[in-house]
NUMI-571699 format. One line per field, with one value per residue (C-alpha): x, y, z; residue number from 1; residue in one letter. Coordinates in Angstrom, 2 decimals. Example, Ala and Ser with C-alpha at 12.3 -4.5 7.8 and 13.67 -1.06 7.14 Angstrom:
! NUMI-571699
xx = [12.30/13.67]
yy = [-4.50/-1.06]
zz = [7.80/7.14]
n = [1/2]
res = [A/S]
END
This chain:
! NUMI-571699
xx = [15.32/16.91/17.56/15.09/18.35/19.00/15.59/16.08/14.11/15.15/16.65/18.04/20.39/22.48/21.84/23.94/22.91/26.78/25.84/23.07/22.50/20.33/19.31/18.32/16.65/19.79/21.09/23.44/24.09/25.36/26.67/26.92/28.94/28.41/31.57/32.44/31.56/34.39/36.41/36.46/32.40/31.39/27.52/27.75/26.78/28.39/27.24/26.67/29.09/29.33/31.48/31.07/29.45/28.92/26.96/25.07/22.99/22.83/19.64/19.28/17.21/15.31/15.73/12.90/9.97/11.16/11.04/13.84/14.79/15.14/18.48/16.59/17.27/14.10/15.43/18.73/18.94/22.05/23.48/24.26/28.03/29.99/34.14/35.61/33.51/30.10/27.56/24.49/21.96/20.56/17.80/16.12/13.21/15.15/18.38/19.37/23.28/25.43/27.97/30.81/32.07/35.74/38.30/42.06/44.46/48.00/49.50/51.89/55.53/58.72/57.45/60.16/59.02/57.42/58.70/57.03/54.63/53.30/54.92/56.80/60.59/63.07/63.55/67.37/67.41/66.27/69.40/67.97/64.72/63.18/60.08/57.54/56.21/52.77/53.05/50.11/48.36/45.40/42.19/40.20/36.81/36.47/33.22/33.19/30.16/30.41/27.19/24.36/21.36/19.50/16.67/14.31/11.72/8.90/7.59/8.95/10.73/9.19/10.81/13.83/14.28/17.27/16.00/17.30/19.38/21.59/22.12/18.92/16.80/13.61/12.81/9.25/7.52/3.94/2.88/5.88/8.19/11.49/13.84/17.68/20.86/23.19/26.12/23.88/23.15/22.11/18.87/16.02/13.28/9.68/7.83/4.87/3.18/-0.36/-0.38/-3.73/-3.84/-5.62/-4.25/-7.95/-8.91/-6.01/-7.62/-4.60/-0.78/1.93/3.03/5.64/7.01/9.15/10.97/10.13/12.95/13.56/11.78/13.61/10.54/7.89/7.25/4.51/3.29/0.54/-1.46/-3.34/-6.37/-5.24/-4.54/-1.67/-0.55/1.54/3.35/5.17/7.91/7.84/4.21/4.84/7.69/5.23/3.64/0.33/-1.57/-1.03/-1.22/-2.68/-4.92/-4.86/-7.99/-10.11/-13.81/-15.08/-17.58/-20.09/-21.42/-17.90/-17.86/-16.40/-14.92/-11.85/-12.33/-10.10/-7.09/-6.73/-6.92/-3.84/-1.12/2.23/4.15/4.32/7.14/7.54/8.20/11.43/10.13/8.35/5.00/3.39/3.02/2.94/1.19/0.88/-2.22/-3.04/-4.93/-3.83/-0.98/-2.27/-0.63/-1.82/-0.82/0.05/-2.33/-5.44/-6.55/-9.87/-8.80/-6.17/-5.01/-4.57/-5.30/-3.84/-5.12/-2.42/-3.80/-7.77/-8.23/-7.39/-10.75/-12.42/-9.74/-9.32/-10.93/-8.32/-5.73/-6.62/-6.52/-3.01/-1.89/-1.04/-3.80/-0.98/1.89/3.59/4.25/6.36/6.29/9.38/9.07/11.51/13.83/11.66/8.50/6.66/6.47/5.77/6.61/5.30/5.29/2.79/2.76/3.99/7.34/5.60/6.01/4.03/4.88/1.98/3.00/1.63/1.53/0.15/-1.67/-0.20/0.63/2.57/3.11/6.87/8.36/11.49/13.04/16.40/15.75/14.47/17.52/19.85/22.13/20.28/16.93/13.88/11.14/8.15/4.91/2.71/-1.26/-2.99/-6.60/-9.63/-10.97/-13.78/-12.06/-11.42/-7.77/-5.48/-2.51/0.47/-1.97/-2.04/-5.15/-5.54/-5.81/-2.24/-0.43/2.03/1.47/4.89/6.72/6.02/8.05/7.82/11.07/11.85/14.18/14.65/18.06/18.14/18.24/18.51/16.13/17.84/15.61/16.28/13.88/14.13/12.31/12.78/16.50/17.45/18.02/17.45/18.99/17.30/18.90/17.32/14.63/11.91/11.66/10.25/7.66/6.15/6.24]
yy = [12.27/14.86/14.84/16.56/18.60/19.90/21.75/25.25/27.51/31.00/33.05/36.51/39.14/41.46/45.06/45.15/41.68/40.62/38.02/35.45/33.79/30.55/28.54/25.19/22.92/21.25/25.04/25.43/28.65/28.76/31.83/32.39/35.36/36.66/36.09/39.54/39.42/38.16/40.75/38.16/37.55/41.08/39.81/36.82/38.20/36.78/33.47/33.21/30.39/29.00/31.51/29.89/27.29/27.18/25.56/28.36/26.48/23.11/20.90/21.93/20.42/22.88/20.43/22.61/22.11/18.76/20.39/19.82/23.05/22.63/23.76/24.91/28.41/30.60/33.98/35.63/39.23/41.04/44.05/47.12/46.66/49.15/47.92/44.89/42.51/41.48/40.91/38.89/37.98/34.17/32.82/29.44/29.26/30.64/32.10/34.89/34.97/37.93/36.24/38.13/37.09/38.23/37.44/36.35/36.46/37.62/35.74/37.27/35.54/36.10/36.40/36.97/35.21/32.45/29.68/29.15/26.52/29.04/27.53/29.80/30.37/29.87/33.84/33.20/31.55/35.09/37.07/39.63/41.23/41.14/43.11/40.50/40.70/39.85/37.25/36.22/33.43/31.63/33.31/32.11/33.28/33.16/33.21/34.03/34.50/38.15/38.00/35.33/36.99/34.27/33.49/36.46/34.50/31.86/31.44/30.39/33.51/33.92/37.17/39.21/42.71/45.16/48.57/51.63/53.18/50.43/50.02/47.99/44.85/43.41/39.73/38.67/35.48/34.29/36.64/39.25/41.40/42.28/45.36/44.50/46.88/45.15/45.45/44.06/40.67/40.42/42.49/43.49/45.77/44.35/46.43/44.52/41.95/40.62/37.63/37.56/37.20/33.79/31.88/30.42/34.04/33.94/34.70/35.67/35.43/37.44/35.90/38.45/41.62/44.26/47.79/50.57/51.00/54.48/55.78/54.27/54.36/52.52/49.07/46.61/43.41/40.82/38.50/35.36/37.18/38.75/42.16/44.55/46.86/50.06/50.85/54.09/53.78/57.42/57.26/54.90/52.21/49.51/49.65/47.51/50.38/50.37/53.60/52.05/49.17/47.66/45.33/44.12/43.87/40.21/39.38/37.77/35.81/34.29/32.98/29.37/27.00/27.79/31.70/32.31/29.89/31.36/34.98/34.38/36.78/34.54/37.53/41.09/43.30/47.04/48.38/49.74/53.29/52.50/53.94/50.37/47.02/43.84/40.95/37.26/35.25/31.55/32.18/36.06/38.57/42.31/45.56/48.02/51.74/53.20/55.94/53.96/51.38/50.35/47.74/46.85/48.85/45.95/42.05/39.50/35.76/33.48/30.31/30.90/27.39/25.93/27.30/24.27/22.46/23.38/20.40/18.13/21.00/21.13/17.25/17.18/20.52/22.15/24.76/25.90/26.58/29.81/31.39/34.52/37.53/39.96/43.20/43.97/46.60/49.47/48.11/47.74/43.66/41.43/37.73/34.98/30.99/28.38/24.42/22.30/24.37/27.26/30.95/33.86/37.43/40.10/43.55/46.19/48.53/46.68/44.14/41.31/38.27/34.91/31.50/30.31/26.93/26.57/23.32/21.81/22.41/26.04/27.20/26.21/29.07/29.37/28.07/30.54/30.47/29.45/30.71/27.50/27.70/25.52/25.13/24.88/21.05/20.66/23.68/23.67/22.77/24.06/22.26/22.83/23.23/21.52/20.13/21.62/17.65/16.77/19.25/17.99/19.55/18.54/20.72/24.11/27.53/28.90/31.28/33.98/36.64/39.58/41.44/44.84/46.53/43.69/41.37/38.51/36.23/33.52/30.54/27.73/24.54/22.35/21.51/23.02/26.96/28.34/31.76/33.11/36.17/38.56/36.03/37.94/40.67/39.11/37.63/40.37/43.08]
zz = [18.52/20.87/24.70/26.94/28.04/24.50/24.15/23.65/26.27/25.46/22.34/22.82/20.61/22.09/21.54/18.31/17.04/16.87/19.31/19.88/23.12/23.65/27.01/26.86/29.59/30.52/32.15/29.35/27.55/24.08/22.86/18.75/17.16/13.64/11.43/9.60/6.07/4.05/1.59/-1.15/-1.20/0.16/-0.38/1.87/5.24/7.97/9.57/12.98/14.74/18.18/20.09/23.70/25.36/29.11/32.18/33.85/36.12/37.91/39.34/43.00/45.96/48.27/51.45/53.18/50.85/49.23/45.77/42.81/41.24/37.29/35.90/32.87/31.90/31.45/30.23/29.24/29.14/27.84/29.10/27.08/26.34/28.23/27.29/25.45/27.90/27.45/30.37/30.61/32.99/32.88/35.01/35.96/38.39/41.28/40.93/38.62/37.81/35.99/33.71/32.02/28.67/27.56/25.19/25.86/23.14/25.04/28.19/30.35/30.30/32.32/35.90/38.64/41.07/39.27/36.85/33.37/34.83/37.75/40.40/43.06/42.60/45.71/46.34/47.26/43.21/41.83/40.92/38.49/38.03/34.57/32.95/32.19/28.52/26.92/24.05/21.73/21.88/20.67/21.26/24.08/25.23/29.00/30.89/34.50/36.85/38.29/40.61/42.16/42.90/44.90/47.55/46.62/44.80/46.47/43.20/39.62/37.82/34.56/33.26/33.76/32.32/32.37/32.92/30.65/33.39/33.02/36.88/37.77/36.49/37.85/38.44/38.12/39.46/39.51/42.33/42.84/41.27/42.34/41.64/42.10/41.75/39.32/42.15/45.34/45.55/49.04/48.94/46.59/46.60/46.00/43.80/42.69/45.21/44.06/46.78/48.41/52.31/51.50/48.94/48.03/46.89/44.24/40.75/38.60/38.27/36.59/33.47/32.17/32.93/31.15/31.66/29.30/26.42/27.63/30.59/33.54/35.73/33.98/33.47/32.32/33.73/32.01/33.98/33.44/33.04/29.95/31.33/31.12/34.04/33.28/36.49/37.22/40.14/40.68/42.21/45.45/46.19/45.89/42.62/43.51/42.12/38.38/36.41/33.51/32.86/29.34/28.88/26.27/27.23/26.82/24.05/25.90/22.94/22.28/26.00/26.60/29.04/27.64/27.21/30.22/29.51/25.87/27.15/29.47/27.97/27.60/26.65/26.69/24.59/24.36/20.73/20.38/20.08/23.57/21.97/21.79/23.46/21.90/23.44/22.77/23.87/22.79/19.65/19.01/19.03/19.58/19.49/22.09/21.98/25.41/25.15/24.84/27.57/26.26/23.40/21.43/18.51/16.33/16.70/14.63/14.43/14.61/14.12/14.34/12.82/16.06/17.85/16.60/18.20/21.86/23.40/22.37/22.90/26.41/26.90/25.47/27.52/24.60/25.44/28.18/25.79/26.29/22.82/22.78/20.22/19.10/16.99/14.09/14.28/12.95/14.73/11.39/11.64/14.44/14.45/16.76/16.65/16.13/15.64/13.31/13.24/11.64/12.60/11.68/10.48/10.47/8.58/10.41/7.38/4.72/6.76/4.78/6.98/5.99/7.62/7.33/8.38/10.17/8.87/7.68/4.13/4.62/6.56/3.76/2.32/-0.92/0.04/-0.27/2.42/0.68/2.43/3.94/4.30/6.70/5.89/8.53/9.05/6.27/4.29/0.21/0.11/-2.26/-3.69/-0.95/1.72/4.78/6.61/10.35/11.17/9.91/12.13/14.49/18.05/19.29/17.19/18.29/17.88/21.56/21.42/18.66/18.36/15.86/15.09/16.42/13.38/10.32/8.88/10.48/13.00/15.34/15.60/18.25/17.11/20.07/19.95/16.76/16.58/12.95/11.69/8.70/6.98/4.28/3.36/4.84/2.47/-0.46/1.71/3.03/0.21]
n = [1/2/3/4/5/6/7/8/9/10/11/12/13/14/15/16/17/18/19/20/21/22/23/24/25/26/27/28/29/30/31/32/33/34/35/36/37/38/39/40/41/42/43/44/45/46/47/48/49/50/51/52/53/54/55/56/57/58/59/60/61/62/63/64/65/66/67/68/69/70/71/72/73/74/75/76/77/78/79/80/81/82/83/84/85/86/87/88/89/90/91/92/93/94/95/96/97/98/99/100/101/102/103/104/105/106/107/108/109/110/111/112/113/114/115/116/117/118/119/120/121/122/123/124/125/126/127/128/129/130/131/132/133/134/135/136/137/138/139/140/141/142/143/144/145/146/147/148/149/150/151/152/153/154/155/156/157/158/159/160/161/162/163/164/165/166/167/168/169/170/171/172/173/174/175/176/177/178/179/180/181/182/183/184/185/186/187/188/189/190/191/192/193/194/195/196/197/198/199/200/201/202/203/204/205/206/207/208/209/210/211/212/213/214/215/216/217/218/219/220/221/222/223/224/225/226/227/228/229/230/231/232/233/234/235/236/237/238/239/240/241/242/243/244/245/246/247/248/249/250/251/252/253/254/255/256/257/258/259/260/261/262/263/264/265/266/267/268/269/270/271/272/273/274/275/276/277/278/279/280/281/282/283/284/285/286/287/288/289/290/291/292/293/294/295/296/297/298/299/300/301/302/303/304/305/306/307/308/309/310/311/312/313/314/315/316/317/318/319/320/321/322/323/324/325/326/327/328/329/330/331/332/333/334/335/336/337/338/339/340/341/342/343/344/345/346/347/348/349/350/351/352/353/354/355/356/357/358/359/360/361/362/363/364/365/366/367/368/369/370/371/372/373/374/375/376/377/378/379/380/381/382/383/384/385/386/387/388/389/390/391/392/393/394/395/396/397/398/399/400/401/402/403/404/405/406/407/408/409/410/411/412/413/414/415/416/417/418/419/420/421/422/423/424/425/426/427/428/429]
res = [S/C/R/V/T/D/I/I/S/T/V/E/F/N/H/T/G/E/L/L/A/T/G/D/K/G/G/R/V/V/I/F/Q/R/E/P/E/S/K/T/E/P/F/S/Q/G/E/Y/N/V/Y/S/T/F/Q/S/H/E/P/E/F/D/Y/L/K/S/L/E/I/E/E/K/I/N/K/I/R/W/L/P/Q/Q/N/A/A/H/F/L/L/S/T/N/D/K/T/I/K/L/W/K/V/S/E/R/D/K/R/P/E/G/Y/N/L/K/D/E/E/G/R/I/K/D/I/S/T/V/T/S/L/Q/V/P/V/L/K/P/M/D/L/M/V/E/V/T/P/R/R/V/F/A/N/A/H/T/Y/H/I/N/S/I/S/V/N/S/D/Y/E/T/Y/M/S/A/D/D/L/R/I/N/L/W/H/L/D/I/T/D/R/S/F/N/I/V/D/I/K/P/A/N/M/E/D/L/T/E/V/I/T/A/A/E/F/H/P/H/H/C/N/L/F/V/Y/S/S/S/K/G/T/L/R/L/C/D/M/R/E/A/A/L/C/D/K/H/S/K/L/F/E/E/P/E/D/P/S/A/R/S/F/F/S/E/I/I/S/S/V/S/D/V/K/F/S/H/S/G/R/Y/L/L/T/R/D/Y/L/T/A/K/V/W/D/L/N/M/E/S/K/P/L/E/T/Y/Q/V/H/D/Y/L/R/S/K/L/C/S/L/Y/E/N/D/C/I/F/D/K/F/E/C/A/W/N/G/S/D/S/V/I/M/T/G/A/Y/N/N/F/F/R/M/F/D/R/N/T/K/R/D/V/T/L/E/A/S/R/E/S/S/K/P/R/A/V/L/K/P/R/R/V/C/A/A/G/G/K/R/R/K/D/D/I/S/V/D/S/L/D/F/T/K/K/I/L/H/T/A/W/H/P/N/E/N/I/I/A/I/A/A/T/N/N/L/Y/I/F/Q/D/K/L/N/S/E/M/H]
END
């Protein structure tokens, strides 16, 4: 039993993988830090322990629209580290905040004009000057808000992405994408606006957006219609006309009442190389080549056994679940979540795939991740197979993250965070 506020809503490694941040529905951010490897056990990889916890967003009320604004953290994005401090952006539905995370292990002592408690001394009693000294103290992690970027979104923010110029970032809601400078909070530039003049003509919404990892002028956004649009900010200030449109032609024979819902893209991620795009829709994960717009390069079935269950998944609203996806550090394996606390991995080279389970048992230090199998309704069951009818749809892995260059993954299972290290090699090879 967990409190709703404890449900994890986003997971993100920083650029080195030494820190891992999670956001939850209660507006909190928890940062984990990887412990250095111990000298006594050189093979014991450093575990991740809680480094800092802070309240990022509070619930608000919009009196003009009589709307409650949830404190839930939708996304966290780290800025590349440039000095001893770390910076991260966090956002709820309306407001983005820039946080500074820094360490203090020394404190000044011996002030001239203040006593040890910090009270101002009577000047007439100060007869000599002393040089203040820095004394060691217990390590303190201080988190301070540096900027608040507010009032720029009419609709709910679903994405933030830091540009490779490290000076700007963008935020996307259902109908618009804004470009911000990290130092300027009172204005942003609207770079995409798909809002129709008449809202009754609305046919699609923006579902996710991300900057290219190396070219600061390129970004991509996905839509509820299953399309991807690559935009180039050098072409025009308002990128309503895309440079490239990635779309898979629909198979008329496969058309059903649910076709549009399940083709909506819930997440899009550039590969580390910048050459490919990874997208996730309800039933599949797809890899697109930036040089080929007509169809995806690769399509992976995440849980094809749910095709026969779409009616009941529509009735219990699961069909609207937004699953995220992730690349490993070398762009050779992709990962995405499923139901029953299962998550899926696909090796792009060997074409092998595996279903793994996030659970207390599997996350113990010596535990080995055992592949799981789901058999379709009426299919032949092997030992240990799970019938599609006994899957738990309340246990869903929506949020996952992959360490930028090591085989370490973070899996958010409702209110538990599982970190698996070096347990993946044997499964995929």
